C-alpha positions as CSV (number, residue, x, y, z in Angstrom):
1,X,0.0,0.0,0.0
2,X,1.3,3.4,-0.9
3,X,-0.1,6.9,-0.6
4,X,1.1,10.5,-0.4
5,X,0.8,10.4,3.4
6,X,2.7,7.1,3.7
7,X,5.4,8.4,1.4
8,X,5.8,11.4,3.7
9,X,5.9,9.0,6.7
10,X,8.4,6.5,5.4
11,X,10.3,8.0,2.6
12,X,10.7,11.8,2.9
13,X,11.1,11.5,6.7
14,X,13.9,9.0,6.2
15,X,16.0,11.6,4.4
16,X,15.1,14.2,7.0
17,X,16.3,11.9,9.8
18,X,19.5,11.1,8.0
19,X,20.3,14.8,7.5
20,X,19.4,15.6,11.2
21,X,21.7,12.8,12.4
22,X,24.5,14.0,10.2
23,X,24.1,17.5,11.8
24,X,23.8,16.4,15.4
25,X,26.3,13.5,15.5
26,X,26.4,9.8,14.7
27,X,25.6,8.9,18.4
28,X,22.0,9.9,17.5
29,X,21.8,7.5,14.6
30,X,20.5,4.3,16.1
31,X,17.9,5.8,18.5
32,X,16.6,8.0,15.7
33,X,16.6,5.1,13.1
34,X,14.5,3.0,15.5
35,X,11.8,5.5,15.9
36,X,8.4,3.9,15.1
37,X,9.9,0.4,14.8
38,X,11.1,-0.9,18.2
39,X,12.6,0.0,21.5
40,X,15.9,-1.6,22.9
41,X,13.9,-3.8,25.2
42,X,11.7,-5.1,22.3
43,X,14.7,-5.7,20.1
44,X,16.5,-7.5,23.0
45,X,13.5,-9.8,23.6
46,X,13.2,-10.6,19.9
47,X,16.9,-11.2,19.5
48,X,17.0,-13.6,22.4
49,X,13.8,-15.4,21.3
50,X,15.1,-15.8,17.8
51,X,18.5,-17.0,19.2
52,X,20.4,-14.7,16.8
53,X,23.9,-16.1,16.2
54,X,27.2,-14.6,15.0
55,X,27.5,-14.8,11.2
56,X,23.8,-15.5,10.5
57,X,22.0,-13.5,7.9
58,X,19.1,-11.4,9.2
59,X,16.6,-10.1,6.7
60,X,14.9,-6.9,7.9
61,X,11.9,-6.6,5.7
62,X,10.6,-3.1,5.7
63,X,13.7,-2.1,7.6
64,X,13.5,1.6,7.1
65,X,16.8,3.4,7.6
66,X,18.3,0.4,9.4
67,X,18.2,1.1,13.2
68,X,17.1,-2.3,14.4
69,X,19.3,-4.1,11.8
70,X,22.5,-2.3,12.9
71,X,21.6,-2.8,16.5
72,X,21.4,-6.5,16.0
73,X,24.6,-6.6,13.9
74,X,26.6,-4.8,16.6
75,X,25.3,-6.9,19.5
76,X,24.9,-10.3,17.9
77,X,27.2,-10.3,14.9
78,X,24.4,-11.1,12.4
79,X,24.8,-10.0,8.8
80,X,21.8,-7.8,8.0
81,X,20.1,-7.3,4.7
82,X,17.5,-4.6,4.4
83,X,14.6,-4.7,2.0
84,X,12.4,-1.6,1.8
85,X,10.2,-0.1,-0.9
86,X,11.2,3.5,-0.1
87,X,14.2,5.0,-1.9
88,X,14.9,7.5,0.9
89,X,15.0,4.7,3.5
90,X,17.4,2.6,1.5
91,X,19.6,5.6,0.7
92,X,19.7,6.6,4.4
93,X,20.5,3.1,5.6
94,X,23.4,2.8,3.3
95,X,24.8,6.3,4.2
96,X,24.3,6.1,7.9
97,X,25.3,2.5,8.6
98,X,26.8,1.1,5.4
99,X,24.0,-1.5,5.3
100,X,23.1,-3.4,2.1
101,X,19.7,-2.2,1.3
102,X,17.5,-3.5,-1.6
103,X,14.7,-1.3,-2.8
104,X,11.8,-3.7,-3.3
105,X,8.2,-4.5,-2.3
106,X,8.0,-7.0,0.5
107,X,5.4,-9.0,-1.5
108,X,8.1,-9.8,-4.2
109,X,11.4,-10.1,-2.4
110,X,14.3,-10.4,-4.9
111,X,16.1,-13.2,-3.1
112,X,16.5,-16.9,-3.7
113,X,14.3,-19.4,-1.8
114,X,15.8,-20.6,1.5
115,X,18.6,-18.0,1.3
116,X,18.3,-16.3,4.8
117,X,18.8,-17.7,8.2
118,X,16.5,-15.4,10.2
119,X,14.2,-12.5,9.5
120,X,12.2,-9.8,11.3
121,X,9.5,-7.5,10.1
122,X,8.7,-4.7,12.6
123,X,5.5,-2.7,12.3
124,X,5.2,-3.4,8.6
125,X,2.5,-6.1,8.4
126,X,-0.3,-3.6,9.0
127,X,0.8,-1.5,5.9
128,X,1.0,-4.5,3.5
129,X,-1.6,-4.6,0.7
130,X,-1.6,-8.4,1.1
131,X,-0.5,-9.7,4.4
132,X,-0.6,-13.3,3.1
133,X,1.7,-12.4,0.2
134,X,4.2,-10.7,2.4
135,X,4.3,-13.6,4.9
136,X,4.4,-16.0,2.0
137,X,7.5,-14.3,0.7
138,X,9.1,-14.5,4.1
139,X,8.3,-18.2,4.3
140,X,9.9,-18.7,0.8
141,X,13.2,-17.0,1.6
142,X,13.8,-18.4,5.0
143,X,15.7,-21.7,5.5
144,X,13.5,-24.5,6.8
145,X,14.8,-23.9,10.4
146,X,14.6,-20.1,10.1
147,X,13.0,-18.0,12.8
148,X,10.9,-14.9,12.1
149,X,10.4,-12.0,14.5
150,X,7.3,-9.8,14.2
151,X,6.2,-6.6,15.8
152,X,2.5,-6.2,14.9
153,X,-0.1,-3.7,15.9
154,X,-3.2,-5.8,16.7
155,X,-6.7,-4.4,16.7
156,X,-8.6,-5.0,19.9
157,X,-12.0,-4.1,18.4
158,X,-13.6,-4.5,15.0
159,X,-14.6,-0.8,15.0
160,X,-11.4,1.3,15.1
161,X,-11.5,5.1,15.1
162,X,-9.7,7.1,12.5
163,X,-7.2,4.7,11.1
164,X,-3.9,6.1,9.6
165,X,-4.1,6.1,5.8
166,X,-2.8,2.9,4.2
167,X,-3.0,0.8,7.3
168,X,-5.1,-2.3,8.1
169,X,-4.7,-3.7,11.6
170,X,-5.5,-7.4,12.1
171,X,-7.3,-8.8,15.1
172,X,-5.4,-11.5,17.0
173,X,-7.7,-14.1,15.4
174,X,-6.9,-12.7,11.9
175,X,-3.2,-12.7,12.7
176,X,-3.2,-16.3,13.7
177,X,-5.2,-17.2,10.7
178,X,-2.9,-15.5,8.1
179,X,0.1,-17.0,9.8
180,X,-1.4,-20.5,9.5
181,X,-2.4,-19.8,5.9
182,X,1.2,-19.0,5.0
183,X,2.8,-21.9,6.9
184,X,3.8,-20.2,10.2
185,X,2.9,-20.8,13.8
186,X,3.4,-18.5,16.8
187,X,5.9,-19.9,19.3
188,X,5.9,-17.0,21.7
189,X,4.1,-13.7,22.0
190,X,4.3,-10.8,24.5
191,X,3.1,-7.2,24.8
192,X,5.7,-4.8,23.4
193,X,7.6,-3.4,26.4
194,X,7.7,-0.1,24.6
195,X,9.6,2.3,26.8
196,X,13.2,3.1,25.9
197,X,15.8,4.3,28.4
198,X,16.1,8.1,28.9
199,X,19.6,8.0,27.3
200,X,18.0,6.7,24.2
201,X,14.9,8.9,24.0
202,X,17.0,12.0,24.7
203,X,18.9,11.5,21.5
204,X,15.8,10.6,19.5
205,X,14.0,13.6,20.8
206,X,16.8,15.9,19.7
207,X,16.5,14.5,16.2
208,X,12.7,15.1,16.3
209,X,13.2,18.6,17.4
210,X,15.6,19.5,14.7
211,X,13.4,17.9,12.0
212,X,10.4,20.0,13.4
213,X,12.5,23.1,13.3
214,X,13.6,22.6,9.7
215,X,10.4,21.1,8.2
216,X,7.4,22.0,10.2
217,X,5.9,24.3,7.5
218,X,6.2,21.6,4.8
219,X,3.2,19.6,3.7
220,X,5.0,16.3,4.2
221,X,5.8,17.1,7.8
222,X,2.1,17.8,8.5
223,X,1.1,14.6,6.8
224,X,3.5,12.5,8.8
225,X,2.4,14.2,12.0
226,X,-1.3,13.5,11.2
227,X,-0.5,9.8,10.6
228,X,1.4,9.6,13.9
229,X,-1.4,11.4,15.8
230,X,-4.0,8.9,14.5
231,X,-1.8,6.0,15.5
232,X,-1.0,7.4,19.0
233,X,-4.8,7.9,19.6
234,X,-5.5,4.3,18.8
235,X,-2.7,3.0,21.0
236,X,-3.5,5.4,23.9
237,X,-7.2,4.4,23.9
238,X,-6.4,0.7,23.9
239,X,-7.9,0.1,20.4
240,X,-4.5,-1.2,19.3
241,X,-2.0,-3.3,21.1
242,X,1.6,-3.5,20.1
243,X,2.6,-7.2,20.1
244,X,6.0,-8.9,19.7
245,X,6.0,-12.4,18.3
246,X,8.5,-15.3,17.6
247,X,7.1,-17.2,14.6
248,X,8.5,-20.4,13.1
249,X,7.6,-22.4,10.1
250,X,5.0,-25.0,10.8
251,X,7.0,-28.2,10.9
252,X,4.0,-30.2,9.6
253,X,4.4,-28.1,6.4
254,X,8.0,-29.2,5.9
255,X,7.5,-32.9,6.7
């Protein structure tokens, strides 16, 4: 799914973030690059649940500008590969972190079958035009023993308020069903711990403040802010729940 507002949220804002980090200092890079995707506590839970190992490939589907991927590379020695449909995100991931970034739609990943050891997809499933197609591609490129980490915004009601443009949030039952349809089963699931340490948020907030100062009068800034306000409302009112999942291939499918 793509729209002008989503382009502002995920493409234009990626370039803004990169420029702000370059102005403020590289110590701001990882916290800023993880905004909207995951906190350190969420990443740590996923990394341990997925048993990330030195030298493994980690596909970050919809990886944005690469914050979670470089976090995992530095702490666990994985070899990350980013796939993201937005040119600004891929460009920023390469310039900030030197990460290999492939510009492609997650529903047609340009990689061979069974070519990656592990994968994660953080906050992306709700924006996919076809959740089954995206998960089917992940199933295809993972090795049979591969682990998949997901961060998913799950609808707690069938009647959500003003949904951010381009998003479709599954209920828990719908999530379980689409995973089963694509050959996956949930091995573990927790509520997203969410909060990041003050040292982390201080750096991220400085990047936000500089972006606001430089771009607040631009249309794309207002569009991104509107998308975020809608999402924040759904989360704060309990209509959405942020969930972290360890998912594995259904062994019955491979037998």
